[in-house]
N, C-alpha and C positions, 0 to 999 in steps of 0.2 A: 094552274099557276097564273096564266094570262087569259083573261076572258073579255071578249067584246060582245056587248049586248045592244043590238039595234043602233049602232053608232053611225052617225052622219056628220060629215064636215062640209059646211056650206060657207063660202066666202061672201064678202059684202057685194061683189059684182055679180052675184048669182051663180057662180061656178060651184058645182057640187063635186068635190074631190073624192069623197067616200060616201056611199049611199046605203044606209040601213045594213051595216055590216055586223054579222054575228058569227063568231067562231071561238074556239078555245084551244089553247096550247097547254098540253100536260107538262107536269114537272119532269125535267130532264129530257124533254123532246126538242128536236131541232126541226123547225118549220121554215120552209123557204117560201117567200112571196115573189112570184114571177109574173111578168107581164110587160107590155110595151111601155115606153116612156109616157109619163103623164096619166097613168091609170090609177094612181092612188096608193101604190105600195109604200113609198117612203112616208107619206102622210099617215098611213095606218101605223107604221112603226113609231113615228114621232109622238103619236098620241099616248103611247105607253109611258114615256118619260116626260110628258107634258111640254115638249117643245112645240107641240100643236095641241090646242084645246078643241074637243069635239063640240059641235053645235047641238047635237042631240045624242042621247044614249049614254051608256056607262062603260068605262074601261076599268077593270079591276085587276089587281096584282095580289095573288095569294089571298083572295077573298076581300081585299080592301079597295074601296073605290079610290082611284088615284087622284081624283079631283079634290079629295079631302085631305091629301097629304101635302106637306110643304114641298115645293118643287126641288129645292136644294137637297133636302133629306131623301126625297124619292130617288133623285139621280145618283146619289151615293150608294144606292142599293142596286143600281143597274149599270152594267158595263156597256160601253158605247164605242163601236169601231166604225170609222167612216173610210171612204175610198182615199181621201187626201191625207189620212192618218192623223194630221194635226199635232205633230210633236213640237215641243218647244225648241226652237233652233239654238238657243243659248245654253241649253242644258245638255249634259251628257246622256247617253242611253240609260245608264243606271239611274240617274236622277229623274229623268223623264218617267221611268217606270215606277219610281218610288214616290211620285207626287201624291197620288191618292191616299196611300196609307199614312203619309205624313199629314195630309189635310185632316184625316180622321183621328189624329191624336197620337199616332205611333211615334216613337223617338226616331231620330235620324238613323241611328244604327239599326233599329228594328226595320225601318222602312227600306233601307238599302239591302238588308239581308233578305227581306221578302222579294225585292226587285231582282236580286241575283238568282234566287230560286226560280222565279218565273221566267227570266231570260233563258235559263238552262232548260226549262220545260218547253219553251218554244224553239229550242234548237240553236240558241245563240250563247256561246260560252261567255259568261260575264267577265272573265279575265281578259278575253280578247276584245269583246265589243262594249263592255260596260263603260270604258273611258272615252269612247268615240262620240262624236256629235252626229246628229241626223244627216248632215250633208256628206258625211263620210261613209254612209251606208247605201247599199243598192235599194231599189224600190221594194223588192221582196223582203229585205231585211228590215226596212222601216215598217212594213206592214206587220211583221212579226212583233216588233216592239209595240206597235199599236195594240195588238191582241194581248200582249203581256201586261200593258198598262191597264187595259180594260178589266183584266182579271185580278189586278193587284189587291183590291179590297175584298176579294172572294165573293163577288155578287152572285145572287141566285139566278139572275136574268142577264142575258147578253143580247144586245141589239147590234146588228151588223148591216151597214148600208153599203152595198156594192164593195165589200171589203177587198176583193181580189181583182177588181176591174181595171186597175191602173198599171198592171204588169203584163209582160208578154205571156203567150200561151204556155210555154214550157215552165216558167216560174209559177204561173197560176196553178197548173196541175200539181206542182210540188207543194205549194202552199195549201191547196185543198187536201192533199194527202196528210200533211202535217196537222191541219186543223181537225180532220177526222180522227187522227190518232190522239190528239189532245182532248177532243170531246169524249172519246171513249174513257179517258182518265178522269176528267173533271165533271162530266155529265151536267152541264148547265142547261137551263131552259133558254133556247135560242130562237130569235126571230131574225132571219137573214133575207135581205132584199137583194134581188138580182134580176137582170133582164135576160140572163143566159140560161136557157132551158136545160142545157146539159149540166151546168153547175147546180141548178135546182134539183135535178134528178139525182145527181151524184151525192149531194150533201144531205138532202132533206129526208127526215123520217116521214113527213107528209109535205105536200105541196099545195099552196093556194094559188090557183091560176086566175089572174085578174083580167076582167074585161074593163070597161070604163067605170071605175069606182065601185065595182061589184066583184065578188068572187064567183066565177063561173063553175069551178070545181075545187073541192078540198078533199084530198085523199092521198093514198100512198103513191109513190112514183110508178109502181107497177100497174096500179089501177088507172091512173091518169093516162098512161101510155097505152095500156091494153084496152081500156073501155072509156074513151072520152065521153063526158057527160053531155056535151052539146056540139053542134057543128062548129061553133067558135073555137072550142078547146081542140077539136080534131084538126082544125086548120092551124091553130097555134103550135101544137106539138109536131105537126108535119106528117107527110105521107111516109116518112122513114121512121115512124115511131117504133116499129118492130125492131129496127136496128138499135135505137136508143135504149130499148128494153134490155139489150145485152148487158148494159152497165148495172142494172138493178136486179138481174136474175142470177142467183148463185149456182155454182156447180153442185148438183144434188145427187146423192147416192142412187136415187130411183131412176136416174137417166143414164147411169153407167152400164157398160157391158162387162160381162165376166172377163177376167184376165185369161187370155189363151196361153197357157203355160207350155213352153217348148219341152218336149221329152225326146232326148236323143234316141234315134233308132225307131221311134214310133211313126206310123204313117201320118202325114200332115192332113189335118181335117179342116183347114182354113187357109186363108191367103197369107196369114202371118202368125207368128207366135213369139213369146217373150221368154227370156231367161231371168229368173228371180234369184237374188242372193239369199243367204241364210236368214236375213231379216225381212224378207218379203219385198225388197226394193228391186225395181227393174234394172238389170245389169246390162242387158243387150237384147237384140231381137233378130228374128230371121224372117225373110220373105219366102213364100212358097215358090216364087219365080227363081230365086237364087238360094236354095236351101243350105248351101255350104258356106255362104258368106255371112259373117257375123257383123252386125251393124250396131253402132253405139246407141245407147238408150236415148229416146227423144226427150225433149224438155218436158218436165212434169208441172202440173198445177195442183194446188191444194184444194181439198174440200172447202167449200164456202167462197172460193175465188169467183169473180164475176165471169159470166159467159163471154164478156168482151175480152177479158184477159186470156181466157181459154182459146177463143177463136183466133186471137192474135198469135198465140203460141202455135196453134195448128198451122197457120199460114207461114210462120217462120221455118217450120220443119217440112220434111218431105215424106214422113211416115203415113200421114193421113189419119192419125189417131194420137191421143195423148194419155200417158199414165196419170192417174189421179191418186194423190197420196194423202194420207192422214197424218198431219204433223204430230197429233197427240199420240200416235202409235209409232213414233220414231221414223216417220217417212214411209211406212209400209204402203204398198200399192193396193188400193181397195177396188180398183176397176179401171176401165179405159173409157175415154170419151172420144166419140167420132162425130163427124158432121151431122149424122142422123140424130145423135144424142143431143147436140145443140138445138136442133129443130124440135125434138120432143120436149126438151126443157122449156123452150119458149111457149109451146102450145099448152103445156100443163100449167104454166104460170099465168096464162091469160085468164082474167076473171070470167066466171060463168056468164054467158050472155053478152060479153063484150064484142065489139065489132070485129076484133081480130080472131075471135073464136069460131066464126062462121066462114067457111070457104067462100072467097070471092067478095066478101063485104069489106068496104074500106071507109064507109061513112060512120058517123056517130049518132046513134039514136037513143042509146041507153044512158043511164046515169041517175043521180038523185033528182027528185022533184025540186022545183024552184023554191018551195017552202020548207024543204027538209032542213032541220037544224044541222049545221056543219059539224058540231061536236059529236053527232051520232054516227058519223061515217067511220068506216073501218080504218084501222091503223096497221102499219107494216109490222 
């Protein structure tokens, strides 16, 4: 869908913002561009909609060289969300969102109907918020309106420049959750610029880690965290990268332990056991230390939840294990997760040969060769 072929951006003063960049974003994929300030992330993104023109190389959108397309027509095919949102202060939320469909020729009624639909999609009731002005909204609400407006013309591509950077951490996490939910529904091709590694890891199908004007590694979050391609990437993702991998490693059936079902009157063959109801859900549990004491069921997590969620639930409880349920089977318990299971899941998710796969290694020596085309790297 989006393809960069040996793209360089050099300014008149000799500054090279982007140097010989080649990578590809597949249709429906969300790619995050992450790196320090001034490394070329935003310049890269702006070359897609021709807000910045490359000095050398070719940027194509769905096979068409963007340099051959009228910039106005091109930008109407691309949604654009920025940190400052850029809403018109004199227009209501509904009219802000309806701007693009109206510019594209839809009637006022059609444009407003589309705007109301999108506001509802981003979690803002159009009856409550549609008549308000931007100054009457919180920062998070304005950001949602910005996303709705970017989606108003149903563009195949969405460019997002630090979209959640201007709000506090609690609101940011909520907006990220909402955006992931929204992306699961609309499946746009997304380039998202961020300086926040945790945001890049959480949102991206793949991550492009930038050095100075160049991509140092382009791969899935699990691979970037588990097998940094260079010493620079290892330093950028940090010594706590194994902890960060908790966010991108799901609870997997292969790492679960069998449910130790409690049988009244039978001798205990473990340190604890559970009581299941008729539908296979954990009803309560017993400890071998206090076999006569019935304990309420611990908090459960669903298959596919992140290990980060699971570990947080483990720490909130005192059982030392968690029931794992299958929502598709009515919440039936399919196994239990222990701290050992979390460790096994992380080890199994480490890419073969990655630095985290070998005991005692913490550096980064493996990864793609400098001349390997980015588009050939594996995807999550």
